[in-house]
PyMOL CGO cylinders between C-alpha atoms (Angstrom):
from pymol import cmd
from pymol.cgo import CYLINDER

trace = [
    CYLINDER, -3.31, -7.64, -0.64, -0.31, -5.93, -2.09, 0.3, 1, 1, 1, 1, 1, 1,
    CYLINDER, -0.31, -5.93, -2.09, 2.44, -7.19, 0.22, 0.3, 1, 1, 1, 1, 1, 1,
    CYLINDER, 2.44, -7.19, 0.22, 3.26, -9.80, 2.82, 0.3, 1, 1, 1, 1, 1, 1,
    CYLINDER, 3.26, -9.80, 2.82, 4.99, -7.62, 5.44, 0.3, 1, 1, 1, 1, 1, 1,
    CYLINDER, 4.99, -7.62, 5.44, 4.20, -8.64, 8.97, 0.3, 1, 1, 1, 1, 1, 1,
    CYLINDER, 4.20, -8.64, 8.97, 5.58, -7.47, 12.21, 0.3, 1, 1, 1, 1, 1, 1,
    CYLINDER, 5.58, -7.47, 12.21, 5.44, -5.88, 15.60, 0.3, 1, 1, 1, 1, 1, 1,
    CYLINDER, 5.44, -5.88, 15.60, 5.42, -2.28, 14.31, 0.3, 1, 1, 1, 1, 1, 1,
    CYLINDER, 5.42, -2.28, 14.31, 2.49, -2.61, 11.93, 0.3, 1, 1, 1, 1, 1, 1,
    CYLINDER, 2.49, -2.61, 11.93, -0.53, -0.37, 12.31, 0.3, 1, 1, 1, 1, 1, 1,
    CYLINDER, -0.53, -0.37, 12.31, -3.86, -1.54, 10.91, 0.3, 1, 1, 1, 1, 1, 1,
    CYLINDER, -3.86, -1.54, 10.91, -6.62, 1.01, 10.41, 0.3, 1, 1, 1, 1, 1, 1,
    CYLINDER, -6.62, 1.01, 10.41, -10.24, 0.12, 9.72, 0.3, 1, 1, 1, 1, 1, 1,
    CYLINDER, -10.24, 0.12, 9.72, -12.98, 2.55, 8.71, 0.3, 1, 1, 1, 1, 1, 1,
    CYLINDER, -12.98, 2.55, 8.71, -16.49, 1.01, 8.53, 0.3, 1, 1, 1, 1, 1, 1,
    CYLINDER, -16.49, 1.01, 8.53, -18.83, 2.35, 5.85, 0.3, 1, 1, 1, 1, 1, 1,
    CYLINDER, -18.83, 2.35, 5.85, -22.15, 1.48, 4.27, 0.3, 1, 1, 1, 1, 1, 1,
    CYLINDER, -22.15, 1.48, 4.27, -20.36, -0.90, 1.86, 0.3, 1, 1, 1, 1, 1, 1,
    CYLINDER, -20.36, -0.90, 1.86, -18.22, -2.77, 4.39, 0.3, 1, 1, 1, 1, 1, 1,
    CYLINDER, -18.22, -2.77, 4.39, -14.95, -1.18, 5.48, 0.3, 1, 1, 1, 1, 1, 1,
    CYLINDER, -14.95, -1.18, 5.48, -11.87, 0.49, 4.14, 0.3, 1, 1, 1, 1, 1, 1,
    CYLINDER, -11.87, 0.49, 4.14, -8.52, -0.45, 5.61, 0.3, 1, 1, 1, 1, 1, 1,
    CYLINDER, -8.52, -0.45, 5.61, -4.87, 0.49, 5.49, 0.3, 1, 1, 1, 1, 1, 1,
    CYLINDER, -4.87, 0.49, 5.49, -1.71, -1.10, 6.83, 0.3, 1, 1, 1, 1, 1, 1,
    CYLINDER, -1.71, -1.10, 6.83, 1.22, 1.16, 7.81, 0.3, 1, 1, 1, 1, 1, 1,
    CYLINDER, 1.22, 1.16, 7.81, 4.75, 0.37, 8.90, 0.3, 1, 1, 1, 1, 1, 1,
    CYLINDER, 4.75, 0.37, 8.90, 5.43, 4.05, 9.60, 0.3, 1, 1, 1, 1, 1, 1,
    CYLINDER, 5.43, 4.05, 9.60, 3.90, 7.48, 9.06, 0.3, 1, 1, 1, 1, 1, 1,
    CYLINDER, 3.90, 7.48, 9.06, 5.19, 7.62, 5.50, 0.3, 1, 1, 1, 1, 1, 1,
    CYLINDER, 5.19, 7.62, 5.50, 5.02, 3.94, 4.52, 0.3, 1, 1, 1, 1, 1, 1,
    CYLINDER, 5.02, 3.94, 4.52, 1.73, 2.42, 3.47, 0.3, 1, 1, 1, 1, 1, 1,
    CYLINDER, 1.73, 2.42, 3.47, 2.03, -1.32, 2.88, 0.3, 1, 1, 1, 1, 1, 1,
    CYLINDER, 2.03, -1.32, 2.88, -1.52, -2.19, 1.91, 0.3, 1, 1, 1, 1, 1, 1,
    CYLINDER, -1.52, -2.19, 1.91, -4.94, -0.66, 1.55, 0.3, 1, 1, 1, 1, 1, 1,
    CYLINDER, -4.94, -0.66, 1.55, -8.30, -1.61, 0.17, 0.3, 1, 1, 1, 1, 1, 1,
    CYLINDER, -8.30, -1.61, 0.17, -11.98, -2.19, 0.64, 0.3, 1, 1, 1, 1, 1, 1,
    CYLINDER, -11.98, -2.19, 0.64, -13.63, -5.21, 2.20, 0.3, 1, 1, 1, 1, 1, 1,
    CYLINDER, -13.63, -5.21, 2.20, -17.13, -5.44, 0.81, 0.3, 1, 1, 1, 1, 1, 1,
    CYLINDER, -17.13, -5.44, 0.81, -20.13, -6.72, 2.75, 0.3, 1, 1, 1, 1, 1, 1,
    CYLINDER, -20.13, -6.72, 2.75, -23.64, -6.91, 1.35, 0.3, 1, 1, 1, 1, 1, 1,
    CYLINDER, -23.64, -6.91, 1.35, -25.59, -9.13, 3.72, 0.3, 1, 1, 1, 1, 1, 1,
    CYLINDER, -25.59, -9.13, 3.72, -25.23, -9.43, 7.49, 0.3, 1, 1, 1, 1, 1, 1,
    CYLINDER, -25.23, -9.43, 7.49, -22.64, -6.67, 7.22, 0.3, 1, 1, 1, 1, 1, 1,
    CYLINDER, -22.64, -6.67, 7.22, -21.25, -6.83, 10.75, 0.3, 1, 1, 1, 1, 1, 1,
    CYLINDER, -21.25, -6.83, 10.75, -20.76, -10.60, 10.61, 0.3, 1, 1, 1, 1, 1, 1,
    CYLINDER, -20.76, -10.60, 10.61, -19.04, -10.41, 7.22, 0.3, 1, 1, 1, 1, 1, 1,
    CYLINDER, -19.04, -10.41, 7.22, -16.92, -7.42, 8.26, 0.3, 1, 1, 1, 1, 1, 1,
    CYLINDER, -16.92, -7.42, 8.26, -15.87, -9.17, 11.47, 0.3, 1, 1, 1, 1, 1, 1,
    CYLINDER, -15.87, -9.17, 11.47, -14.81, -12.28, 9.54, 0.3, 1, 1, 1, 1, 1, 1,
    CYLINDER, -14.81, -12.28, 9.54, -12.81, -10.20, 7.05, 0.3, 1, 1, 1, 1, 1, 1,
    CYLINDER, -12.81, -10.20, 7.05, -11.23, -8.20, 9.87, 0.3, 1, 1, 1, 1, 1, 1,
    CYLINDER, -11.23, -8.20, 9.87, -10.08, -11.40, 11.58, 0.3, 1, 1, 1, 1, 1, 1,
    CYLINDER, -10.08, -11.40, 11.58, -8.50, -12.51, 8.29, 0.3, 1, 1, 1, 1, 1, 1,
    CYLINDER, -8.50, -12.51, 8.29, -6.57, -9.20, 8.13, 0.3, 1, 1, 1, 1, 1, 1,
    CYLINDER, -6.57, -9.20, 8.13, -5.26, -9.42, 11.69, 0.3, 1, 1, 1, 1, 1, 1,
    CYLINDER, -5.26, -9.42, 11.69, -4.29, -13.06, 11.25, 0.3, 1, 1, 1, 1, 1, 1,
    CYLINDER, -4.29, -13.06, 11.25, -2.40, -12.20, 8.07, 0.3, 1, 1, 1, 1, 1, 1,
    CYLINDER, -2.40, -12.20, 8.07, -0.62, -9.02, 9.23, 0.3, 1, 1, 1, 1, 1, 1,
    CYLINDER, -0.62, -9.02, 9.23, -0.42, -9.57, 12.98, 0.3, 1, 1, 1, 1, 1, 1,
    CYLINDER, -0.42, -9.57, 12.98, -0.43, -5.81, 13.65, 0.3, 1, 1, 1, 1, 1, 1,
    CYLINDER, -0.43, -5.81, 13.65, 0.76, -4.34, 16.93, 0.3, 1, 1, 1, 1, 1, 1,
    CYLINDER, 0.76, -4.34, 16.93, -1.90, -1.62, 16.85, 0.3, 1, 1, 1, 1, 1, 1,
    CYLINDER, -1.90, -1.62, 16.85, -5.39, -1.02, 15.48, 0.3, 1, 1, 1, 1, 1, 1,
    CYLINDER, -5.39, -1.02, 15.48, -6.88, 2.40, 14.82, 0.3, 1, 1, 1, 1, 1, 1,
    CYLINDER, -6.88, 2.40, 14.82, -10.65, 2.87, 14.55, 0.3, 1, 1, 1, 1, 1, 1,
    CYLINDER, -10.65, 2.87, 14.55, -13.02, 5.78, 14.34, 0.3, 1, 1, 1, 1, 1, 1,
    CYLINDER, -13.02, 5.78, 14.34, -14.49, 6.77, 17.68, 0.3, 1, 1, 1, 1, 1, 1,
    CYLINDER, -14.49, 6.77, 17.68, -18.23, 7.26, 17.45, 0.3, 1, 1, 1, 1, 1, 1,
    CYLINDER, -18.23, 7.26, 17.45, -19.27, 9.98, 19.92, 0.3, 1, 1, 1, 1, 1, 1,
    CYLINDER, -19.27, 9.98, 19.92, -22.05, 8.90, 22.29, 0.3, 1, 1, 1, 1, 1, 1,
    CYLINDER, -22.05, 8.90, 22.29, -24.45, 11.48, 20.85, 0.3, 1, 1, 1, 1, 1, 1,
    CYLINDER, -24.45, 11.48, 20.85, -24.04, 9.90, 17.38, 0.3, 1, 1, 1, 1, 1, 1,
    CYLINDER, -24.04, 9.90, 17.38, -24.31, 6.23, 18.37, 0.3, 1, 1, 1, 1, 1, 1,
    CYLINDER, -24.31, 6.23, 18.37, -28.10, 6.26, 17.95, 0.3, 1, 1, 1, 1, 1, 1,
    CYLINDER, -28.10, 6.26, 17.95, -27.73, 7.51, 14.37, 0.3, 1, 1, 1, 1, 1, 1,
    CYLINDER, -27.73, 7.51, 14.37, -25.09, 4.87, 13.51, 0.3, 1, 1, 1, 1, 1, 1,
    CYLINDER, -25.09, 4.87, 13.51, -25.87, 1.84, 15.73, 0.3, 1, 1, 1, 1, 1, 1,
    CYLINDER, -25.87, 1.84, 15.73, -24.62, -0.82, 13.28, 0.3, 1, 1, 1, 1, 1, 1,
    CYLINDER, -24.62, -0.82, 13.28, -21.26, 0.91, 12.81, 0.3, 1, 1, 1, 1, 1, 1,
    CYLINDER, -21.26, 0.91, 12.81, -20.93, 1.59, 16.55, 0.3, 1, 1, 1, 1, 1, 1,
    CYLINDER, -20.93, 1.59, 16.55, -21.58, -2.11, 17.29, 0.3, 1, 1, 1, 1, 1, 1,
    CYLINDER, -21.58, -2.11, 17.29, -19.05, -3.14, 14.64, 0.3, 1, 1, 1, 1, 1, 1,
    CYLINDER, -19.05, -3.14, 14.64, -16.36, -0.81, 16.01, 0.3, 1, 1, 1, 1, 1, 1,
    CYLINDER, -16.36, -0.81, 16.01, -16.93, -2.16, 19.54, 0.3, 1, 1, 1, 1, 1, 1,
    CYLINDER, -16.93, -2.16, 19.54, -16.67, -5.74, 18.23, 0.3, 1, 1, 1, 1, 1, 1,
    CYLINDER, -16.67, -5.74, 18.23, -13.47, -5.08, 16.26, 0.3, 1, 1, 1, 1, 1, 1,
    CYLINDER, -13.47, -5.08, 16.26, -11.88, -3.36, 19.26, 0.3, 1, 1, 1, 1, 1, 1,
    CYLINDER, -11.88, -3.36, 19.26, -12.82, -6.29, 21.47, 0.3, 1, 1, 1, 1, 1, 1,
    CYLINDER, -12.82, -6.29, 21.47, -11.39, -8.84, 19.04, 0.3, 1, 1, 1, 1, 1, 1,
    CYLINDER, -11.39, -8.84, 19.04, -8.17, -6.83, 18.77, 0.3, 1, 1, 1, 1, 1, 1,
    CYLINDER, -8.17, -6.83, 18.77, -7.86, -6.63, 22.55, 0.3, 1, 1, 1, 1, 1, 1,
    CYLINDER, -7.86, -6.63, 22.55, -8.13, -10.42, 22.85, 0.3, 1, 1, 1, 1, 1, 1,
    CYLINDER, -8.13, -10.42, 22.85, -5.22, -10.66, 20.39, 0.3, 1, 1, 1, 1, 1, 1,
    CYLINDER, -5.22, -10.66, 20.39, -3.10, -8.24, 22.48, 0.3, 1, 1, 1, 1, 1, 1,
    CYLINDER, -3.10, -8.24, 22.48, -3.36, -5.59, 19.76, 0.3, 1, 1, 1, 1, 1, 1,
    CYLINDER, -3.36, -5.59, 19.76, -3.32, -2.02, 21.11, 0.3, 1, 1, 1, 1, 1, 1,
    CYLINDER, -3.32, -2.02, 21.11, -6.49, -0.16, 20.11, 0.3, 1, 1, 1, 1, 1, 1,
    CYLINDER, -6.49, -0.16, 20.11, -6.64, 3.57, 19.44, 0.3, 1, 1, 1, 1, 1, 1,
    CYLINDER, -6.64, 3.57, 19.44, -9.81, 5.52, 18.71, 0.3, 1, 1, 1, 1, 1, 1,
    CYLINDER, -9.81, 5.52, 18.71, -9.98, 8.91, 17.01, 0.3, 1, 1, 1, 1, 1, 1,
    CYLINDER, -9.98, 8.91, 17.01, -13.12, 10.95, 16.38, 0.3, 1, 1, 1, 1, 1, 1,
    CYLINDER, -13.12, 10.95, 16.38, -13.89, 12.80, 13.18, 0.3, 1, 1, 1, 1, 1, 1,
    CYLINDER, -13.89, 12.80, 13.18, -13.12, 16.01, 15.05, 0.3, 1, 1, 1, 1, 1, 1,
    CYLINDER, -13.12, 16.01, 15.05, -9.68, 14.70, 16.01, 0.3, 1, 1, 1, 1, 1, 1,
    CYLINDER, -9.68, 14.70, 16.01, -9.00, 13.76, 12.38, 0.3, 1, 1, 1, 1, 1, 1,
    CYLINDER, -9.00, 13.76, 12.38, -9.95, 17.28, 11.26, 0.3, 1, 1, 1, 1, 1, 1,
    CYLINDER, -9.95, 17.28, 11.26, -7.78, 18.78, 14.03, 0.3, 1, 1, 1, 1, 1, 1,
    CYLINDER, -7.78, 18.78, 14.03, -4.80, 16.68, 12.92, 0.3, 1, 1, 1, 1, 1, 1,
    CYLINDER, -4.80, 16.68, 12.92, -5.15, 17.80, 9.29, 0.3, 1, 1, 1, 1, 1, 1,
    CYLINDER, -5.15, 17.80, 9.29, -6.13, 21.42, 10.01, 0.3, 1, 1, 1, 1, 1, 1,
    CYLINDER, -6.13, 21.42, 10.01, -2.49, 22.66, 10.12, 0.3, 1, 1, 1, 1, 1, 1,
    CYLINDER, -2.49, 22.66, 10.12, -2.15, 21.38, 6.53, 0.3, 1, 1, 1, 1, 1, 1,
    CYLINDER, -2.15, 21.38, 6.53, -5.18, 23.36, 5.36, 0.3, 1, 1, 1, 1, 1, 1,
    CYLINDER, -5.18, 23.36, 5.36, -7.53, 20.38, 5.18, 0.3, 1, 1, 1, 1, 1, 1,
    CYLINDER, -7.53, 20.38, 5.18, -10.84, 20.18, 7.01, 0.3, 1, 1, 1, 1, 1, 1,
    CYLINDER, -10.84, 20.18, 7.01, -13.27, 18.48, 4.60, 0.3, 1, 1, 1, 1, 1, 1,
    CYLINDER, -13.27, 18.48, 4.60, -13.17, 14.78, 3.85, 0.3, 1, 1, 1, 1, 1, 1,
    CYLINDER, -13.17, 14.78, 3.85, -12.03, 15.47, 0.27, 0.3, 1, 1, 1, 1, 1, 1,
    CYLINDER, -12.03, 15.47, 0.27, -9.28, 17.87, 1.38, 0.3, 1, 1, 1, 1, 1, 1,
    CYLINDER, -9.28, 17.87, 1.38, -8.11, 15.33, 3.95, 0.3, 1, 1, 1, 1, 1, 1,
    CYLINDER, -8.11, 15.33, 3.95, -8.01, 12.65, 1.24, 0.3, 1, 1, 1, 1, 1, 1,
    CYLINDER, -8.01, 12.65, 1.24, -5.84, 14.96, -0.88, 0.3, 1, 1, 1, 1, 1, 1,
    CYLINDER, -5.84, 14.96, -0.88, -3.42, 15.61, 2.00, 0.3, 1, 1, 1, 1, 1, 1,
    CYLINDER, -3.42, 15.61, 2.00, -3.37, 11.88, 2.75, 0.3, 1, 1, 1, 1, 1, 1,
    CYLINDER, -3.37, 11.88, 2.75, -2.33, 11.24, -0.85, 0.3, 1, 1, 1, 1, 1, 1,
    CYLINDER, -2.33, 11.24, -0.85, 0.41, 13.88, -0.55, 0.3, 1, 1, 1, 1, 1, 1,
    CYLINDER, 0.41, 13.88, -0.55, 1.74, 12.16, 2.57, 0.3, 1, 1, 1, 1, 1, 1,
    CYLINDER, 1.74, 12.16, 2.57, 1.37, 8.71, 1.00, 0.3, 1, 1, 1, 1, 1, 1,
    CYLINDER, 1.37, 8.71, 1.00, 2.18, 9.24, -2.71, 0.3, 1, 1, 1, 1, 1, 1,
    CYLINDER, 2.18, 9.24, -2.71, 1.30, 5.65, -3.62, 0.3, 1, 1, 1, 1, 1, 1,
    CYLINDER, 1.30, 5.65, -3.62, -2.34, 6.79, -3.27, 0.3, 1, 1, 1, 1, 1, 1,
    CYLINDER, -2.34, 6.79, -3.27, -1.99, 9.96, -5.35, 0.3, 1, 1, 1, 1, 1, 1,
    CYLINDER, -1.99, 9.96, -5.35, -3.62, 8.58, -8.51, 0.3, 1, 1, 1, 1, 1, 1,
    CYLINDER, -3.62, 8.58, -8.51, -6.55, 7.18, -6.51, 0.3, 1, 1, 1, 1, 1, 1,
    CYLINDER, -6.55, 7.18, -6.51, -7.98, 10.36, -4.95, 0.3, 1, 1, 1, 1, 1, 1,
    CYLINDER, -7.98, 10.36, -4.95, -11.65, 10.44, -5.93, 0.3, 1, 1, 1, 1, 1, 1,
    CYLINDER, -11.65, 10.44, -5.93, -12.99, 13.58, -7.55, 0.3, 1, 1, 1, 1, 1, 1,
    CYLINDER, -12.99, 13.58, -7.55, -14.84, 15.96, -5.27, 0.3, 1, 1, 1, 1, 1, 1,
    CYLINDER, -14.84, 15.96, -5.27, -18.39, 14.71, -5.11, 0.3, 1, 1, 1, 1, 1, 1,
    CYLINDER, -18.39, 14.71, -5.11, -21.56, 16.64, -5.64, 0.3, 1, 1, 1, 1, 1, 1,
    CYLINDER, -21.56, 16.64, -5.64, -24.01, 16.72, -2.73, 0.3, 1, 1, 1, 1, 1, 1,
    CYLINDER, -24.01, 16.72, -2.73, -26.41, 14.43, -4.59, 0.3, 1, 1, 1, 1, 1, 1,
    CYLINDER, -26.41, 14.43, -4.59, -23.79, 11.81, -5.47, 0.3, 1, 1, 1, 1, 1, 1,
    CYLINDER, -23.79, 11.81, -5.47, -22.98, 8.85, -3.24, 0.3, 1, 1, 1, 1, 1, 1,
    CYLINDER, -22.98, 8.85, -3.24, -19.56, 8.84, -1.66, 0.3, 1, 1, 1, 1, 1, 1,
    CYLINDER, -19.56, 8.84, -1.66, -17.01, 7.07, -3.88, 0.3, 1, 1, 1, 1, 1, 1,
    CYLINDER, -17.01, 7.07, -3.88, -15.99, 3.64, -2.55, 0.3, 1, 1, 1, 1, 1, 1,
    CYLINDER, -15.99, 3.64, -2.55, -12.31, 4.68, -2.57, 0.3, 1, 1, 1, 1, 1, 1,
    CYLINDER, -12.31, 4.68, -2.57, -13.06, 7.23, 0.12, 0.3, 1, 1, 1, 1, 1, 1,
    CYLINDER, -13.06, 7.23, 0.12, -13.31, 4.33, 2.59, 0.3, 1, 1, 1, 1, 1, 1,
    CYLINDER, -13.31, 4.33, 2.59, -9.61, 3.48, 2.33, 0.3, 1, 1, 1, 1, 1, 1,
    CYLINDER, -9.61, 3.48, 2.33, -8.67, 7.16, 2.27, 0.3, 1, 1, 1, 1, 1, 1,
    CYLINDER, -8.67, 7.16, 2.27, -10.61, 7.54, 5.52, 0.3, 1, 1, 1, 1, 1, 1,
    CYLINDER, -10.61, 7.54, 5.52, -8.75, 4.55, 6.93, 0.3, 1, 1, 1, 1, 1, 1,
    CYLINDER, -8.75, 4.55, 6.93, -5.36, 5.92, 5.81, 0.3, 1, 1, 1, 1, 1, 1,
    CYLINDER, -5.36, 5.92, 5.81, -6.21, 9.34, 7.29, 0.3, 1, 1, 1, 1, 1, 1,
    CYLINDER, -6.21, 9.34, 7.29, -6.94, 7.58, 10.60, 0.3, 1, 1, 1, 1, 1, 1,
    CYLINDER, -6.94, 7.58, 10.60, -3.43, 6.12, 10.45, 0.3, 1, 1, 1, 1, 1, 1,
    CYLINDER, -3.43, 6.12, 10.45, -1.89, 9.51, 9.74, 0.3, 1, 1, 1, 1, 1, 1,
    CYLINDER, -1.89, 9.51, 9.74, -3.95, 11.04, 12.55, 0.3, 1, 1, 1, 1, 1, 1,
    CYLINDER, -3.95, 11.04, 12.55, -2.51, 8.42, 14.88, 0.3, 1, 1, 1, 1, 1, 1,
    CYLINDER, -2.51, 8.42, 14.88, 1.06, 9.16, 13.82, 0.3, 1, 1, 1, 1, 1, 1,
    CYLINDER, 1.06, 9.16, 13.82, 0.54, 12.94, 13.99, 0.3, 1, 1, 1, 1, 1, 1,
    CYLINDER, 0.54, 12.94, 13.99, -1.13, 12.73, 17.40, 0.3, 1, 1, 1, 1, 1, 1,
    CYLINDER, -1.13, 12.73, 17.40, 1.56, 10.37, 18.74, 0.3, 1, 1, 1, 1, 1, 1,
    CYLINDER, 1.56, 10.37, 18.74, 4.29, 12.74, 17.54, 0.3, 1, 1, 1, 1, 1, 1,
    CYLINDER, 4.29, 12.74, 17.54, 2.57, 15.66, 19.27, 0.3, 1, 1, 1, 1, 1, 1,
    CYLINDER, 2.57, 15.66, 19.27, 2.27, 13.68, 22.51, 0.3, 1, 1, 1, 1, 1, 1,
    CYLINDER, 2.27, 13.68, 22.51, 5.96, 12.73, 22.32, 0.3, 1, 1, 1, 1, 1, 1,
    CYLINDER, 5.96, 12.73, 22.32, 7.08, 16.32, 21.73, 0.3, 1, 1, 1, 1, 1, 1,
    CYLINDER, 7.08, 16.32, 21.73, 5.18, 17.52, 24.83, 0.3, 1, 1, 1, 1, 1, 1,
    CYLINDER, 5.18, 17.52, 24.83, 6.97, 15.14, 27.18, 0.3, 1, 1, 1, 1, 1, 1,
]
cmd.load_cgo(trace, "trace")
């Protein structure tokens, strides 16, 4: 972990993947405090849950942002859907506000910036959070596995989606 900031305004984002989960910790829309990958090889949901609890105990975030898995996709991604439900439940017991955003909502949030693909969104995320700029993975070929770094870019883009969506809600009041 790159810092020891804790506080009531912190936003933790978690993006489960085949390798565990990527995460990011934000204190504002333009301030990324920490990011990384939590690896899990066996009993992935149990390991991910334990590592998630360590993150929330360390940072004590006010809010958690997760990917919403649409009901028509749950059957295709049952392990991830179960993990997201478990993480949201744990957060709720800790009085952490939970926000869920679908992949479509992430694309909608980044569309005004000309980004719709995962790689384009990662690039725009790095522009918004320059500390990540040297870490943007190269665009992958269809036959290549997704780079591990994409997991924390996906998490950071969830955080930016939350801030962008919150700002839009505030401006319509």
